[in-house]
C-alpha positions as a printed Julia matrix, in Angstrom:
159×3 Matrix{Float64}:
 -78.4   -101.52  -113.53
 -75.19  -102.01  -115.47
 -75.41  -101.46  -119.27
 -72.61  -103.58  -120.79
 -73.34  -102.27  -124.31
 -72.83   -98.64  -123.25
 -69.69   -99.5   -121.27
 -68.14  -101.35  -124.22
 -69.07   -98.62  -126.72
 -67.67   -95.89  -124.48
 -64.46   -97.84  -123.9
 -63.86   -98.58  -127.58
 -64.58   -95.0   -128.66
 -62.47   -93.44  -125.9
 -59.5    -95.66  -126.83
 -59.85   -95.05  -130.59
 -60.11   -98.76  -131.31
 -61.34   -99.83  -134.73
 -64.63  -101.71  -134.41
 -67.86  -102.6   -136.16
 -71.2   -103.39  -134.63
 -73.11  -105.8   -136.92
 -75.97  -106.0   -134.41
 -76.96  -104.5   -131.07
 -75.1   -107.1   -129.0
 -71.94  -107.75  -131.04
 -68.72  -105.75  -131.24
 -66.07  -106.76  -133.79
 -62.8   -105.15  -132.77
 -59.45  -104.98  -134.56
 -56.48  -104.79  -132.2
 -53.13  -103.72  -133.7
 -50.17  -105.93  -132.83
 -46.48  -106.24  -133.53
 -45.8   -109.86  -134.5
 -49.4   -110.61  -135.43
 -50.28  -107.35  -137.14
 -54.0   -107.55  -136.32
 -56.07  -109.57  -133.91
 -59.8   -109.68  -134.58
 -61.92  -109.95  -131.44
 -65.66  -110.45  -131.07
 -67.36  -109.34  -127.88
 -70.9   -110.69  -127.77
 -73.34  -109.67  -125.07
 -75.5   -112.61  -124.05
 -78.32  -112.94  -121.54
 -75.95  -113.57  -118.63
 -72.39  -113.15  -119.86
 -70.07  -111.42  -122.28
 -68.45  -113.85  -124.72
 -64.91  -113.12  -125.91
 -63.63  -114.77  -129.1
 -60.43  -113.89  -130.96
 -58.95  -115.63  -133.97
 -55.25  -116.42  -133.46
 -54.12  -118.7   -136.3
 -55.5   -121.25  -138.72
 -55.16  -124.98  -138.28
 -51.49  -126.03  -138.17
 -50.17  -127.76  -141.29
 -47.87  -129.95  -139.19
 -47.05  -130.88  -135.59
 -50.66  -130.39  -134.42
 -50.07  -132.48  -131.29
 -47.06  -130.35  -130.3
 -49.03  -127.16  -131.0
 -51.98  -128.33  -128.9
 -49.71  -129.39  -126.05
 -48.06  -125.94  -126.1
 -51.48  -124.23  -126.07
 -52.63  -126.26  -123.07
 -49.45  -125.4   -121.18
 -50.05  -121.69  -121.87
 -53.66  -121.85  -120.65
 -52.69  -122.44  -117.03
 -51.14  -118.98  -116.68
 -53.65  -116.92  -118.66
 -56.15  -114.29  -117.53
 -59.82  -114.27  -118.6
 -59.33  -116.2   -121.85
 -57.85  -119.52  -122.9
 -56.71  -121.08  -126.15
 -59.29  -123.27  -127.88
 -59.54  -125.14  -131.16
 -62.69  -124.99  -133.29
 -64.21  -127.78  -135.39
 -61.86  -126.92  -138.3
 -58.77  -127.01  -136.1
 -58.28  -123.22  -136.14
 -56.95  -121.68  -132.93
 -58.84  -119.03  -130.98
 -58.76  -117.29  -127.65
 -62.1   -117.66  -125.87
 -63.59  -116.55  -122.59
 -66.69  -115.45  -120.72
 -67.29  -112.65  -118.27
 -70.43  -112.23  -116.14
 -72.36  -109.17  -117.3
 -72.19  -107.57  -113.84
 -68.36  -107.65  -114.14
 -68.3   -105.61  -117.37
 -66.48  -102.38  -116.56
 -64.13  -100.2   -118.56
 -61.24  -101.45  -116.41
 -62.15  -105.09  -117.05
 -62.64  -104.56  -120.8
 -59.2   -102.93  -120.86
 -57.67  -105.91  -119.02
 -59.36  -108.46  -121.25
 -58.52  -106.76  -124.55
 -54.96  -106.25  -123.29
 -54.72  -109.94  -122.39
 -56.12  -111.01  -125.77
 -53.63  -108.79  -127.59
 -50.7   -109.96  -125.46
 -51.5   -113.67  -125.82
 -52.26  -113.45  -129.53
 -49.19  -111.39  -130.36
 -46.72  -113.29  -128.16
 -47.92  -116.71  -129.32
 -48.01  -115.92  -133.04
 -44.38  -116.64  -133.98
 -44.04  -119.75  -131.79
 -47.25  -121.14  -133.3
 -46.08  -120.36  -136.84
 -42.76  -122.02  -136.14
 -44.31  -125.17  -134.67
 -47.22  -125.52  -137.07
 -45.92  -124.11  -140.35
 -42.11  -124.49  -140.47
 -42.16  -126.39  -143.78
 -44.31  -123.68  -145.38
 -41.98  -121.0   -144.0
 -38.96  -122.78  -145.5
 -40.73  -123.07  -148.89
 -41.72  -119.41  -148.8
 -38.16  -118.4   -147.89
 -36.72  -120.41  -150.81
 -39.31  -119.02  -153.22
 -38.58  -115.43  -152.2
 -34.81  -115.97  -152.46
 -35.2   -117.5   -155.94
 -37.18  -114.46  -157.1
 -35.18  -111.81  -155.26
 -38.19  -110.93  -153.09
 -38.01  -109.28  -149.68
 -37.45  -111.51  -146.67
 -38.27  -108.73  -144.19
 -41.37  -110.29  -142.65
 -39.7   -113.71  -142.44
 -36.59  -112.54  -140.53
 -38.0   -113.88  -137.25
 -37.74  -117.36  -138.79
 -34.26  -117.08  -140.27
 -32.98  -119.66  -137.75
 -35.21  -122.29  -139.43
 -33.32  -121.88  -142.69
 -29.75  -122.2   -141.47
């Protein structure tokens, strides 16, 4: 009989991934990224499936319809997870995997997919959903002589 808990623990430990285990069936994992510096993923072992949930970005301040349309277009080409919006409007990646499909190879694929989708979507989502806030932050930093280093990806919004 497959033991998904043991497989997940072994995978996370062998790949030196930062994780917590608040209860026997939940793994809270922090994946390091490039554009989105961290993606927090919850793997929850249920009676029949493994639930995958990863926070991507909070509810957009503006252009929610455009953001949601973009998310739906992305979903058609994604593996194992899809973008979803919670009751607050925050954006997540969610998915389910049958327990008998939990292997180290599949956990690697799923966590890799979550990291890729979260990281590659982060700047486009910020640009669509928070461009006014980015412009305000840019102006505030310029007025105070603060670093613009982590806003450089959005420099084209200012010019």
